C-alpha positions in Angstrom: 18.0 38.9 53.2 20.7 38.1 55.7 20.9 39.8 59.0 22.3 38.4 62.3 23.2 41.8 64.1 20.6 41.2 67.3 20.6 38.5 69.9 17.3 37.5 68.8 18.3 36.3 65.2 16.8 33.2 63.8 18.1 29.9 65.2 21.0 32.3 66.5 22.6 31.9 62.5 20.7 34.7 61.0 17.4 35.9 59.7 16.7 35.1 55.9 13.0 35.1 55.3 11.9 38.1 57.6 13.3 39.7 60.6 12.7 38.4 64.1 12.3 42.1 64.7 9.8 42.6 62.1 12.0 44.0 59.5 11.0 43.1 55.7 13.7 41.8 53.1 13.4 44.8 51.1 14.1 46.9 54.4 17.2 45.0 55.1 18.8 45.5 51.5 18.0 49.2 51.6 19.9 49.4 54.9 22.7 47.3 53.5 22.7 50.1 50.8 22.8 52.9 53.1 25.7 51.4 55.0 27.5 51.0 51.8 26.9 54.7 51.0 27.6 55.9 54.3 31.1 54.1 54.0 31.9 55.8 50.9 31.2 59.0 52.4 33.1 58.2 55.4 36.0 57.4 53.1 36.1 60.7 51.3 35.6 62.9 54.3 38.5 61.0 56.2 40.8 62.4 53.4 39.4 65.8 53.6 39.8 65.7 57.5 43.6 64.5 57.2 44.0 67.8 55.2 42.4 69.9 58.1 38.8 70.6 56.2 36.1 67.9 57.1 32.5 68.5 56.2 30.8 68.8 59.6 27.4 68.3 57.7 28.7 64.8 56.4 29.7 63.6 60.0 26.4 64.7 61.3 24.5 63.0 58.7 26.7 59.7 59.0 25.3 59.5 62.5 21.5 59.5 61.7 22.3 57.1 58.9 24.0 54.5 61.1 21.3 55.2 63.8 18.4 54.3 61.6 19.8 50.9 60.9 19.9 49.8 64.2 17.7 46.9 65.5 14.1 48.2 66.0 14.8 51.8 64.8 13.4 52.2 61.5 11.0 50.1 59.3 10.1 52.9 56.7 11.5 52.1 53.3 10.7 55.7 51.9 12.5 57.4 54.9 15.6 55.0 54.3 15.5 55.6 50.5 15.7 59.3 51.2 18.8 58.7 53.6 20.8 56.5 50.8 19.9 59.6 48.2 21.3 62.0 50.7 24.4 60.2 51.7 25.2 59.8 48.0 24.6 63.5 47.1 26.9 64.4 50.3 29.6 62.1 49.1 29.7 63.5 45.6 29.8 66.9 47.1 32.5 65.9 49.3 34.5 64.2 45.9 34.1 67.5 44.4 35.6 69.3 47.1 38.5 66.8 47.4 39.0 67.4 43.5 39.3 71.3 43.6 41.8 70.8 46.4 43.8 68.5 44.8 43.4 65.8 47.5 43.8 62.3 46.0 41.1 59.6 47.1 41.7 55.9 47.7 40.4 53.8 44.6 37.7 52.3 46.3 34.4 50.9 45.2 32.5 52.6 47.6 33.6 56.2 46.2 32.3 55.2 42.7 29.2 53.8 44.1 26.0 55.7 43.0 23.0 53.4 41.7 19.8 54.9 40.4 17.0 54.8 43.2 15.1 52.1 41.5 18.0 50.1 41.9 19.0 50.3 45.5 17.7 46.9 46.3 18.7 44.8 43.7 22.2 45.9 44.4 22.3 45.1 47.8 23.5 41.5 47.7 27.0 42.0 45.9 28.2 44.8 48.1 29.2 45.3 51.8 30.7 43.2 54.5 28.3 40.5 54.2 29.7 39.6 50.6 33.2 38.7 51.9 33.9 34.9 52.1 36.6 34.7 55.0 34.3 34.6 58.3 37.0 35.6 60.6 37.5 38.9 58.5 34.0 39.2 58.3 33.2 38.9 61.6 35.7 41.4 62.8 34.6 44.0 60.3 31.1 43.6 61.2 31.8 44.1 64.9 33.4 47.2 63.8 30.3 48.5 61.8 28.0 47.5 64.9 30.1 49.3 67.1 30.0 52.0 65.0 26.1 52.2 65.0 26.2 52.2 68.6 28.6 54.7 69.2 26.8 57.0 66.5 23.5 56.7 68.5 24.6 58.0 71.6 26.9 60.7 69.6 23.6 61.8 68.1 21.6 61.9 71.3 24.6 64.6 72.5 24.6 66.5 69.2 20.8 66.9 69.7 21.6 68.8 72.9 24.4 70.6 71.2 27.4 68.6 72.3 30.0 67.6 69.8 33.4 65.9 69.8 35.4 65.9 66.5 37.6 62.8 67.8 34.4 60.9 68.0 33.6 61.9 64.2 37.4 61.2 63.2 37.2 57.7 64.9 33.9 56.6 63.2 35.2 57.8 60.0 38.3 56.2 60.3 36.7 52.9 61.3 34.1 52.9 58.1 37.0 53.6 55.9 39.1 51.0 57.1 36.7 48.3 57.1 36.4 49.2 53.0 40.0 48.2 52.8 40.3 44.9 51.0 43.6 44.4 52.2 43.4 44.9 56.1 44.4 42.1 58.2 43.3 40.1 61.2 45.5 42.3 63.5 44.7 45.3 62.3 41.0 44.7 62.5 41.4 43.6 66.1 43.1 46.7 67.0 40.5 48.6 65.0 37.6 46.8 66.8 39.5 48.2 70.3 39.8 51.7 68.7 36.2 51.8 68.3 35.5 50.6 71.9 37.7 53.8 72.8 35.3 55.9 70.6 32.4 54.2 72.5 33.8 55.7 75.7 34.3 59.1 74.4 30.7 58.9 72.8 29.2 57.9 76.4 31.3 60.6 78.0 30.0 63.1 75.5 26.4 62.1 76.2 26.7 61.9 79.8 28.3 65.6 79.9 25.3 66.7 77.5 22.8 65.1 79.5 23.9 66.4 83.1 25.0 69.9 81.7 21.3 70.2 80.1 19.2 68.5 82.9 21.3 68.2 85.9 22.9 65.2 87.6 20.5 62.1 88.2 19.4 62.1 91.9 17.8 59.0 93.7 14.2 58.8 92.8 11.2 57.0 93.6 9.3 56.6 90.4 5.4 56.0 90.2 4.4 52.9 88.1 0.7 53.8 88.5 -1.5 56.2 86.5 -3.3 59.5 86.7 -6.8 60.3 85.9 -6.0 62.3 82.7 -5.1 61.4 79.1 -1.5 60.8 78.6 1.2 60.4 76.0 3.5 57.5 76.5 7.2 58.2 75.4 9.7 55.3 74.4 13.2 55.3 73.0 15.7 57.1 74.6 16.0 60.9 73.3 15.9 63.4 76.4 15.8 66.3 74.3 12.7 65.3 72.5 11.3 64.6 76.0 12.1 67.9 77.1 10.3 69.8 74.1 7.4 67.4 74.6 7.0 68.5 78.3 7.4 72.0 77.7 4.9 72.2 75.0 2.4 70.0 76.7 2.5 71.6 80.3 -1.1 73.4 79.8 -2.8 71.0 77.7 -4.5 69.1 80.2 -2.9 65.7 79.6 -0.1 63.8 81.4 3.4 62.3 80.3 4.6 58.8 81.0 7.8 57.2 80.1 8.2 53.6 78.8 11.2 51.3 78.7 14.4 53.1 78.4 13.0 56.4 79.2 12.3 55.7 82.5 15.7 57.3 83.8 14.1 60.6 82.6 12.3 60.6 86.2 15.6 60.9 87.6 16.9 64.2 86.3 16.2 67.4 88.3 15.3 69.5 85.1 12.2 67.3 84.4 10.9 67.5 88.0 9.3 71.0 87.7 6.8 69.5 85.4 3.4 68.3 87.6 2.1 66.4 84.4 5.2 64.2 84.5 3.3 61.5 86.4 5.0 58.1 86.0 6.4 55.3 84.0 4.1 52.7 82.1 4.9 49.2 81.6 8.0 47.3 81.2 10.8 46.3 78.7 10.4 47.3 75.3 9.4 43.8 73.9 6.1 43.7 75.8 4.7 46.5 73.4 1.9 44.5 72.0 0.6 43.5 75.1 0.7 46.9 77.3 0.1 49.4 74.5 -3.5 48.5 73.8 -4.5 49.5 77.5 -2.6 52.9 77.5 -5.3 54.4 75.3 -3.3 57.5 74.3 -0.7 58.0 71.7 2.9 56.8 71.8 5.9 58.7 70.8 9.0 56.8 69.7 12.0 59.1 69.8 14.5 56.3 68.8 14.9 52.5 68.2 12.9 49.7 70.3 9.8 49.5 68.1 8.1 46.6 67.8 5.8 46.7 64.7 2.2 46.3 65.8 0.0 43.6 64.4 -2.4 44.5 62.0 -5.4 44.9 63.9 -3.7 46.5 66.9 -6.0 48.9 68.4 -3.0 51.3 69.0 -1.6 51.2 65.6 -3.0 54.5 64.5 -1.7 56.0 67.8 2.0 55.5 67.1 4.3 58.6 66.1 7.9 58.6 65.3 10.7 61.2 65.2 14.5 61.4 64.8 15.8 58.4 63.2 13.1 56.2 64.2 10.4 55.5 61.4 7.3 52.8 60.9 5.1 52.7 57.9 1.8 54.1 58.9 3.0 56.1 61.9 2.8 60.0 61.9 6.6 61.0 61.7 7.4 64.4 63.6 9.9 66.2 61.7 13.1 67.5 62.9 14.3 70.9 64.1 15.0 73.8 61.7 16.4 76.9 62.1 17.2 76.4 65.8 13.6 76.1 66.6 11.9 73.0 69.0 10.1 70.0 67.2 6.3 70.8 66.8 4.6 68.2 69.3 1.4 69.7 68.8 -0.5 67.0 66.7 0.3 64.3 69.4 -0.6 66.6 72.2 -4.1 67.4 70.3 -4.3 63.7 69.8 -3.8 62.9 73.6 -6.7 65.3 74.5 -9.1 63.3 72.5 -8.4 60.0 74.3 -9.2 58.4 77.4 -6.6 58.0 80.5 -4.7 54.9 80.6 -5.9 51.8 82.4 -3.7 50.8 85.1 -1.9 47.6 84.8 0.5 47.9 87.8 0.4 50.0 91.1 3.4 51.2 93.4 7.0 52.7 93.0 10.3 51.7 91.9 13.6 53.3 92.6 16.6 54.8 90.6 19.0 57.5 90.1 22.2 55.9 90.9 24.3 57.4 88.4 28.1 58.1 89.1 27.6 61.5 90.6 25.2 60.1 93.0 26.8 56.9 94.1 30.4 59.1 94.3 28.2 61.1 97.0 27.6 57.5 98.7 31.1 56.2 98.1 32.1 56.5 101.8 29.1 54.6 102.9 29.5 52.1 100.2 33.2 51.5 101.0 32.3 51.1 104.7 30.0 48.3 103.7 32.3 46.6 101.9 35.2 46.9 104.5 32.7 45.7 107.4 31.6 42.7 105.0 28.2 44.0 104.8 28.8 44.0 100.8 30.6 41.2 99.8 30.3 41.4 96.0 28.9 43.7 93.2 27.2 42.4 90.1 27.0 44.6 87.0 23.8 43.3 85.1 23.7 46.1 82.5 22.4 45.7 79.0 19.2 44.6 77.1 16.2 42.9 77.8 14.7 40.7 75.0 11.5 38.4 74.6 13.0 35.1 74.6 12.3 32.6 77.4 16.0 32.3 78.0 16.3 35.6 79.5 14.4 34.5 82.6 17.7 33.3 83.6 18.6 37.0 84.7 15.3 37.4 87.0 16.4 33.7 88.4 20.0 34.9 88.9 19.1 38.1 90.8 16.6 36.2 92.9 19.4 33.6 93.7 22.0 36.3 94.9 23.2 36.4 98.6 21.8 39.2 100.8 25.3 40.8 101.0 25.3 41.4 97.0 24.5 44.8 95.1 23.4 44.7 91.5 24.5 47.7 89.3 22.4 48.1 86.3 21.9 50.4 83.2 19.8 49.7 80.4 16.2 48.0 79.8 17.9 44.6 81.3 16.8 46.1 84.8 13.2 45.0 84.2 13.9 41.6 85.1 14.7 42.4 88.5 13.9 46.1 89.2 10.6 45.1 90.6 11.4 42.5 92.7 11.6 43.1 96.7 15.5 42.3 97.0 15.7 44.8 99.9 18.8 46.7 100.9 22.2 46.9 102.7 22.3 49.4 105.5 20.0 51.7 103.6 21.8 51.0 100.3 19.2 49.4 97.7 20.4 45.9 96.4 19.6 47.1 92.8 21.2 50.5 91.9 19.8 51.7 88.8 22.1 53.9 86.9 19.8 54.8 84.1 19.8 53.9 80.2 22.2 51.7 78.4 24.6 54.4 77.6 24.7 55.2 81.2 26.8 52.1 81.7 29.5 54.7 81.4 28.5 55.6 84.8 28.8 52.1 86.1 32.7 52.2 84.8 33.0 55.7 86.6 31.6 54.0 89.7 34.1 51.1 89.4 37.0 53.5 88.9 35.8 55.5 92.2 35.9 52.1 94.0 39.3 51.1 92.6 40.6 54.7 93.9 38.9 54.2 97.1 40.3 50.5 97.9 43.8 51.8 96.5 43.9 49.1 94.0 45.9 48.6 91.0 43.4 47.4 88.5 39.7 47.8 88.5 39.9 43.8 87.9 40.8 43.5 91.6 37.6 45.0 92.8 35.0 42.4 93.9 32.7 43.0 90.9 31.1 40.4 88.5 30.1 41.3 84.8 26.7 39.7 83.9 25.6 41.4 80.9 22.5 40.6 78.5 22.9 41.8 75.1 20.4 42.5 72.3 21.4 45.0 69.7 24.0 47.3 68.4 24.3 49.9 71.6 24.9 46.8 73.8 28.0 45.8 71.3 29.5 49.3 71.7 29.1 49.0 75.5 30.9 45.7 75.5 33.7 46.9 73.3 34.2 50.2 75.7 34.6 48.1 78.5 37.3 45.6 76.7 38.9 49.0 75.6 39.1 50.1 79.4 40.9 46.9 80.1 37.9 45.2 81.9 38.2 41.4 81.8 36.3 38.2 82.5 33.0 39.8 81.0 30.1 37.1 80.9 27.6 37.9 78.2 24.2 36.2 77.4 22.0 34.6 76.7 24.2 33.8 74.0 27.4 34.7 72.0 26.4 36.9 69.0 25.7 34.8 65.8 28.5 37.1 64.0 31.4 35.8 66.0 32.6 32.6 64.6 34.7 30.1 66.8 37.9 31.7 65.9 37.2 35.0 66.9 35.1 34.0 70.0 38.0 31.9 71.0 40.4 35.0 70.6 38.1 37.5 72.5 38.2 34.7 75.3 41.8 34.3 75.4 42.6 38.0 75.1 39.7 39.4 77.7 38.0 36.6 79.1 35.1 37.1 77.4 32.5 34.2 78.0 29.0 33.5 78.2 26.5 32.6 80.9 25.7 28.9 81.8 22.8 27.9 84.2 21.9 30.2 87.3 23.5 27.5 89.6 26.8 26.9 88.0 27.3 30.7 87.5 26.4 31.5 91.1 29.1 28.8 92.1 31.7 30.0 89.8 31.4 33.8 90.2 29.5 34.5 93.6 30.2 31.7 96.4 
């Protein structure tokens, strides 16, 4: 195998024996085949779209296929095999439609690709972007594909709530088709990367609209991090539609519902506050699962990625459930919605009723809910604090957390910030500092949590609001520093979205992506001011003091 799509890839070069995430070589090969099959599907549907008749089923299927290949999302070979077969079947169906309509298709290998199921793994090494020899072209194509994965994830969450945008489908299909071109040049690929960033902006805006229309605008909320006395279900991942249906189906079951990691922001939405059995958040960022899940005692539901496969002797392995694009061998998978009916969560609810209540691992409250609508409501207060000098600098510390010791940098950086600095955050990176006693500035907390990783869109909206309030020509003229931690492909699309909006001088860490060779990294640094972190003292001196 060879995989270098996440920040924790082996030696910051690539996983070759087994993924640091726990992904087996066979699973990696199957994912490579799935991505190749989806590219063929996208090539054909793009041609149908150009003639005004794309197949919406193919566009939707593409989202699930891309989403399941994100780091820590799906480890189930059988599920991935089914997705490969579905993509190939759909592609052939689209080819048939094109032929009937007399639509010419590009002569590319992806459109002819249709191996027998028994050969899926064996053909993986000779296909896809990784088989290319020019490292700069390969890197830019990988950047496009990883961005598409992240955008697809956010688009699927919106779709689950009944919201779609054909522009997003068109941009994703175009990107996947373009990386299949053997003659595409560096300049075209660079432009395509930014186009994928624009797609990310649209996808996050769509999801923001879907979430707020469905559940209301997030509001300032204190979240309990202790436990109740009843058995519970712990919900991890990102999907709010799944969460709503579980809450509704469990409201009279005598159990409690807890969020974990990126599901924490569910507490900020008004629609969920009507459920008294929604009692709190349990644990910290995704990577602490093996430490924290044993003491929860009840079942755990993964609605999306951020799965850490449990060790063989883990006492919670038989308590894991998955749904949507997530998958794990041995876990119970809850099927998707059919005929407009909700998912059936009865099995996990009944399981929970037989379990002991969770063991408390911490106590107290944390505060969040500072999405763009809430911060805009506080805009006058924030602007006045800046004008008076009470707030001197904003630091965007959004993105992902991870298990590597180097990430302690973000906690130390937050602790070292002057008292007149406000952190704007979103994503699970917040767990490095959202429980620190950093205080407030005139009633404005020094950590403003906008929500999940996709709510980085909120941080952009906040920045644009401040730009307008101060009458500045560019958002880059604001007193904002971007110190973003990345881990997987949803963080990649957030970065590309920021670049497409013209935001410069973003610092990412703990390392630059392994898939960016020196030449590409140099171009990104020169064109966008993209850089990485150093030491806390050096970065504090260069960015804050």
